[in-house]
N, C-alpha and C positions, 0 to 999 in steps of 0.2 A: 504494500500500500504506500501511496505517496503521502507525505506529511503536509498538512495544510499550513500555509504561512499566514500568520495573523496580519490584519490590516495595520499599516503604520498610522500614527496620529495625523500626519499630514493628509494622507489619502482619505481617512475617515472624516476629517473636517471638510475636505473638498466634496465628498459625497453628501454630507449634510447641507453644505452650501448649495449644491446642485438641486437637491430635493426642495429646499426652501425657495429657490428661484423658480422651479417648475410649479410649485404650489402658488406662487405669486402670479404666474401667468394663467393658471386655471381658475382661480377664485374670481367670480364675477365682480365687477366694480359698478358703483352707482353712477349713472350717466348724469351729467350736469344739464339741467333744464334751463337755467338762467344764462343770460349773456355775460361774458366776462366784463368786469368793471374796470374802469380806468382808461388810460390812453397809452398807446405804444408809439414811441418816437423812434423812427428808423433813420439813421444818418449814414451817409457814405462820404468818402473824402474826395469827391469829384464834382465837377460842374455838370449839370444836366443839359444835354444838347437837345434842341427842338426835334431833331430827326429821330430821337430815341422813342418818342411817343407814337410813332407809326411803325408797326411791326414789319411792314414791307420795306422800309428804308433803313432798318438797323443793320449795322455791320456784323460780321461773324465773330465778334469778341464777346466775352461774357458780361461786360459792364452794362450795355444797354438792356440785356436780358434780366439783370437784377431789378431794374426799374419795371420792366414788363411783368415779372413774376410778382412784384409787390403790388402793382396795380390790379393784376388778376386776382390775387388773394384778397385784396380789399373790396373788390366788387362782387365776387362770387360768394354767396352765403350758403354754407352747407346746411342741409336739413338735419333733423335730430338723429336719423338712422343711416346717414350717408357717410361714405368714406371719401377722402380726396382721391383723385385719379392716380396720383403719384404714390399712394400708400401701399402699393404692391398688389 
């Protein structure tokens, strides 16, 4: 017969951590029904160019798209049971 090697303390704590993380994913959470309070201020260290407001005229760099993503997220309101399209 082969002798069974006991778990080391590190691997036992890693197993406990993994189980706790999985339980945290499984346990249902209460959905928020009210809108978030307050105001979000979003700042970038660039000057906004007028051409960035038209998606057809933006260049292929990421900076104009940061503005377009922010405008999109500010204008599109998610329903209570909808997920964003980029959420997988």
